[in-house]
N, C-alpha and C positions, 0 to 999 in steps of 0.2 A: 961755136956759139949756138948752133941749132940744137946740139945735144944738151947744152945748158938750159936753154929755154924749154926743151921737152921735159927735162927733169923737174924744172920749176913748175911746169904745168901739171905734171904728174903728182908732185907733192901737194900742190894747192887743191887739186881735184880730190886727192885722198883725204886731205883735211876737211873738205866740204862733205865728203861721205861720212867721215868720223863725226863731224858736228851734227850732221843730219840724223845719224843714228843716236847720238846722245840726246838731241832734242826729242826724238821719239821716246826714249827711255824716260826722260823727265816728264813728258806729257802723260805717259802711261802711269808713272808714280802719282802724279797729281790727280788723275782720273780715278785712281783706286785708293786714295788716301783714307777714305771712310769704309773701305771694304774689310770686313772682319777677316783676320788671319793673314792679311796682305803684309808682306815684308818689303822694305825698300829695295829696289833693284838698281844696280850700278853697271856701267859698261866698262870693262877693263880695256886699257889701251897701252901701247908700248911703242916707243920711238924705234924706228928702223934705221940702221946705218950700214954703209958698205965702204970699207977702207977709210973709216973715219968721217965719211961724208953722209950727212943726213939724207934719208930716202923716204921720209914721210912717217906715217903713223899706222901701226897695226891695230885694228879694232876687233876685240873679241866678242863673245856672246854675252848677253845680260846675265848677271849673277845676283844672288840675293845677299843682302847684308843682314845676318842673323846671328844671335847669340844662342847657341843650342842649349847651353846649360840653363839659362834663364827661361827658355821655352819649356824645357823639361820640368823646371820648378813650377811653372804656371800650370802645366798639364796635371801635375800632382795635386796642386792646390784646387784645381777645378773639381777633382774627385772628392776632396775633403768637403768643399762647400756644397756640392750637389748631394752628397750623402747626408750632411746635416740638414739641408733644406728638406729632403725627403723625410727624414726622421721627425723634424719639427712639425711638418705638415700633418704627418700621421698621428702624432701624439696630441696635437692641439684639441681635436674633438674628444679624445679620451680625457684630457685634463678638464674639459668643460663638463663631461659626464661625471667626473669625480665629485663635483660640487665644491662649495666653499665653506670652510668651517665657520660657524656662526650664522650661516644662512639656512640652517635646518634642512640642507639637501645633500649633505655628504654622509658617508656610511656611519661615521662616529656620531653625528648628530641624530641620525635616524635610529641608531641603536640606543642612544641615550633617551630618545623620545619614547621608545618601547619600555625601557627600564623605568622611566618616570611614570608611565601609565600603570605598570605593575605596582609601583610604590604607592600610587594614589589608591589603587584598588585594594591594597592591603589594609587600608584604614576602614574600608567598608566593602567587604567581599561580595555582599549581596546586591550592590548597586549595579543595576543593569546598564545604566549609561556608562559607567566606568568599565564594565566588562566589554561593552561595544567599543570603547575607546582603545582598549588593549588590542582588540582584533584589528581596528583601523590602523593603529600604529604599526602592528605587525605587517599588515599589507603594504603600508608605505615603505617599510624596510625591504620587504620582498621585491617590490616594484623597483626600488633603487638599485638593488642587486641585479635584477633583470636588465635594467637600462644600461648599467655599466657593462654587463656581459655582452649586450647587444652592440655597444660601442667598440668593444674588443673585436667582435666578429666582423663588423663593418671595416675596421682598420686592417684586420688581417686579410680579409678578402681583397681589399683595395691594394695591399702590397702584392698579393699574388697576381692580380690583374695587371698591375704596373710592371711586374717582371715580364709578363707575356708581351706587353707592348714594347718595353725597353729592349728586350732581346731582339725583336724585329727591327727596331731602330738601329741597334748596334750592328746587326748583320748588314744592313744597308750601308752604313758608314764604312764598315770594314771592306765591303765589296767595292766601294768607291775608291778607297785607298789602294786596293789591288789593281783596279783598272788604271789608276794614275801611275802606279808603279810600272806597269807595262809601257806606258807612254814615255815615262821618264827614262827608262832603260834604253828604249829605242832612240830617243832624242839625244841622250848622252853619247851613245855609240856613233851617232851621225854627226857629232860635234855641234849640235844645236843647243839653244838655251833651254834649260829645264826650270827656270825660275818661276814662271807662271804656274806650271804644273805642280811644283813643290808647294807654292802658296795654296793652291786648291787642296792639296793633300793635307796640309796643316789645318785647313778649315774643317776637313772631315775628322781629323784627329781631335779637334776641339770637342766635337760631338762625342767621340769615343771616350775621351778623358772625363766627361761629365757622367758617363754611364758606368764606368768601372775604372779602377786605378790601373793605368796602362802607360807604357813608354815606347819610344821608338828604339829599334836596334838597326843602325844604318848598315847597309851592305855596299861593297865596292862598286857595284854596277849602278848605283844611284837609287836603288829600291830600299825599302825599309821593311822590317818585321815589326809587328805590333804584339807586345807581350804584356801580360799582367805583372804586377809587382811580385807575384809568387812564382813567376817564370813561365807561366802558361802562354805559349804562342797562339794568338788568336787567328782564325782563318780569314785570309784576305783573297782567297781564290774563288769565292762565291759559294763554297760548300755550306758555310754558316753554322751557327750554334742552333741546337734544337731543344725542345722541352718534352719531358716525358713524365706524366701525360701532358699534352699540350695545354689543357686548362683543367682546373678542378675546383670543387667547392670546399672552402676551408672551414669545416665545422670544428667544434672544440676537440673532437676525437682524432683529428688529423694531426699527426706529430710533425710532418713536414709537407711542403707543397711540391709543385712540379720540379723535377730535377733538370738542371741545365746540362745538356750532353754535347760532347764534341767527338764526333765519329763514334758514337755509341758509348763513350766513357763519361761517367758522371764527374763533371768539373765544377759543381756548385760551390764547393768549399774554396775554390781558387778564384772565384769571381768576387773579389773583395773590393771595398771602396766604391765611391760613386753612387749613383741612384740605384743600380742593381744590387750592389753589395749591401746598401742600407735596407733595401726592401727584403732581401734574404734574411738579414738579422731580425728585422721587425716580424716577418712572417714565421720564422722558425725558432726564434729565441725570446725576443722581448715580449711580444703579445702573448704567446703561449705561457710565458711565466706569469704575466698578469692574470690570465685566465685560470692558471693552476692555483694562484694565490686566492682568487675570488671563490673558486670551487671549494677550496679548503675552508675558507671562512664560512661559506654557506653550509657546508656539511657539518662543521664544528658547531655552528649556530643551531642547526636542526637537531643534532645529536645531544647538545647541551640541554635543550628543553625536553627532548624525548627521555633522557636519563632520569628526569624528575617526574615522569608519568604524563607529560603533556606533549603530544605530537603536534606542536603548533605550526611547524614548517614541514612541508612535504614536497614531493615531486608532483608531476601532473596526475599520476595515478593514485595519489593520496597516501604514499608510503614514505618513510624516512630511509634514504639510501644508506647502505653500509659498504665499507670497503672490503675488498678481497685481494689483498696484495699477493705477489708483486704485479705491477708497481703499486706504490702506496695508495694511489687514487683510483685504482681499478674498481669500478662499480659506481663511481660518482663523477666521472669526467663530464663536464657540461652541466652539473647540477645548478650552478649559478644562473644558467639560462632558464631553468625550469622552476626554481624554488617559488613556492606560493604558500599562502595560508591554507592549512588543512580545511577542505570543504566542510568537514563535520563541525569544525570550530566556527566557521563562518555561519553555518546554519544554526548553531547553538552556542552563543558566546559564553554561556555559563560554564562551559567546559574549561575556560581559562582558570576557573576556581576549583573545579572538581576533577579535572584531568580527563584524558582520553583512554580508551581501553578499560582496564580495571580502574574503577573510580577511586580517587584519593579521598573522597568524602562519602564513605559508606552510610553514614547516618543522615546524609543530605542536610547538613547544617548550613543555614543561610550565611552565617558568619565564619564559615570554615576558611582558614588562612594558611593551613599547613603547606599546601602546594605553592602558594604564592611566596611564602617565606623561603622555601627551598630554592625556588627559581631565582630569587634575589640574591641569596647567599651562595648558591652553588653554580648557577648558570652564568650569572653576570659577574660575580665577584671572584670566583675561584679560577684557577688555571684551566684554560679550555682544552689543553692537550693537543693543540694543533701541530701538524707537521710542517716543516719548512724545507725539507730535502726529499729527494727521491720522488718528485712530483711530476705531473704531466702524463700523457699517454705512454711515453717510453720510460718514465721514471728517471729522467736525466736532468730535470729542472730543480733549481733551488731558489728560495726567496732570499732577498738581500738583507735579511735581518734575523735576529735570534728568535727562538720560540717565544711567542707573546705570553705575558703574565695573565692577561684577561682578554675577554672578547673585545672590550673597548680598546685595549692596546693593539690588538690585532687589526681592528678597523683603522686605527690611526696610522699604524705602520704601513698598511697597504696603500692608503691614499697619499700619505706624505712621500713615500719613496717614488710612487708613480708620478706624482705632481712634480717632484724634484727632477725626474727624468725629462719631463717636458720643458721645465725651466732651464735646465742645463743645456739641452739641445738648442733652445732659442738663443741663449747667451753665447754659446760656442759659435753658433752660426753668425752672429753679429761680428764676433772677433775675427773669424776666419774669412768672412766677406771683406773685411777691411784689409786683411793681408792679401787677399786675391786682387783687390783693387790696386794696392801698392805694387804688387808684382806685375800686373798688367800695364800699369803706368810706366814702370821702369823698362819693361820689354818694348813698349811702344816708343819710348825715347831712344832706344838703341836700334830697334828693327823697323820702326814705323816711318811714315813719311811726314817730314816737316814741310808743309806747303810753302811757307815763307822762304825757306832755304832753297827749295826746288825752283820757285819763281825767280829768285835772285840768280840762280845758276842758269836759268833759261835766258835771262837778259844777257848774261855774259856770253852764252853760246850764240845768241843772235848777233851780238857785236863781232864775235870771232868769225861767224859765217860771212858777215859783210866784208870783213877784212880779207878773207880768203877769196871771196867772190871778186874783190877789186884786183887781187893778184892775177886771177884767171883772166880777167878782162884786159889787164895790162899786157900779159904775155900774149894773148891773142892779138892785141894791137901790134905788138912787136913782130909777131909772125907775119901779120899783114904787111907791115912796113918792109920787112925783109923780102917778102915775096914780090914787092913792087920795085925793088932795086934792079936796074937793068943788068 
């Protein structure tokens, strides 16, 4: 009978230990219900028997309840949303600088304003007020081009600076994953729970997945590799990614920015998706293409007037730039930043009637309109001969539209395509954020903590604890009674 009581006491005591451990796990879940990246922890248990006789409960170590596929899907969606957010934020000020059709502040309206000023002057070429209006309209157009080019430069430099910051953040998160890997391997080898450590590692991976498209590759020892979707394994050993050069000024002539290096190898092209991938695309493709298009427009505009004997638009040194390909824009990269009204024309507005250099009005006729007529029919109305391919410092950029039929069509094509880019980024962001929320909600339903359920389980455990405690007390009383029998 003593052996039976001992077994009963052992089983009850084991039950108390099991329930106490479960209460601890439930309490831990409730306390971390709002912790980002935390997954529900459960305590595995198994009944023990010997010869068909129950011997109590085996209590394991805490394990996570997690759907790895849903988690991977959310990591991928994090990169999509972060990339679109980065793009939308960068393009918003550019969209504002493009102006709004009908508000007289977009390229097309400013160009039309200049054309209208020439048309008015054609009716009375000697009118000094109208000559001055032509110069004023030209300066407004040049300033509009300058402002747009400046917005490009600011956005491109912002992307470069953001890459520098983001690579530092990525290195920190990867190093955290590496440190947690070491702790998890050691804990798993010692038969200890790795649940909390894995939750912390997932939180660091949330940061990584917003910076670049990346995924886990699980290892048998409990550690994980972190790889980009292109297959590049990122360093978690603390060595980190580096930049060459660490920082740089992104002027119009810079074809690319700082390269991202891994052990001295350029891996920039493999850093796709997320904030870093979006910044790379903005810095090395999107904005340089915008700049190339505006440089081409500015050069075509200046050349169109110059071909009629009026150097109305020049660079800072008062000359009209010419190309010397290859690449096609060699000789006028960044002209959009410099374009201005020829100082000689500003000083003598009558030159818009007579021309610069060799005069188009040799007899000095007050009503001479030959130059003005040519400007209206050949500069504004004829094909400008603008290039749409082989552009940029390296000659690798192309505009997303066919060669324009007129300067006006060129201005419209530039502004409409760039404005559409901004609108598309914002629209796509809204859609993808909705999907991200849906994925996060589903993952939370599977992996997360339901506080109501946990509290209900806690009540059950407390009742079970009381029942086991009563068994222990009864057995102890029986031992006492037996010990007092003579």
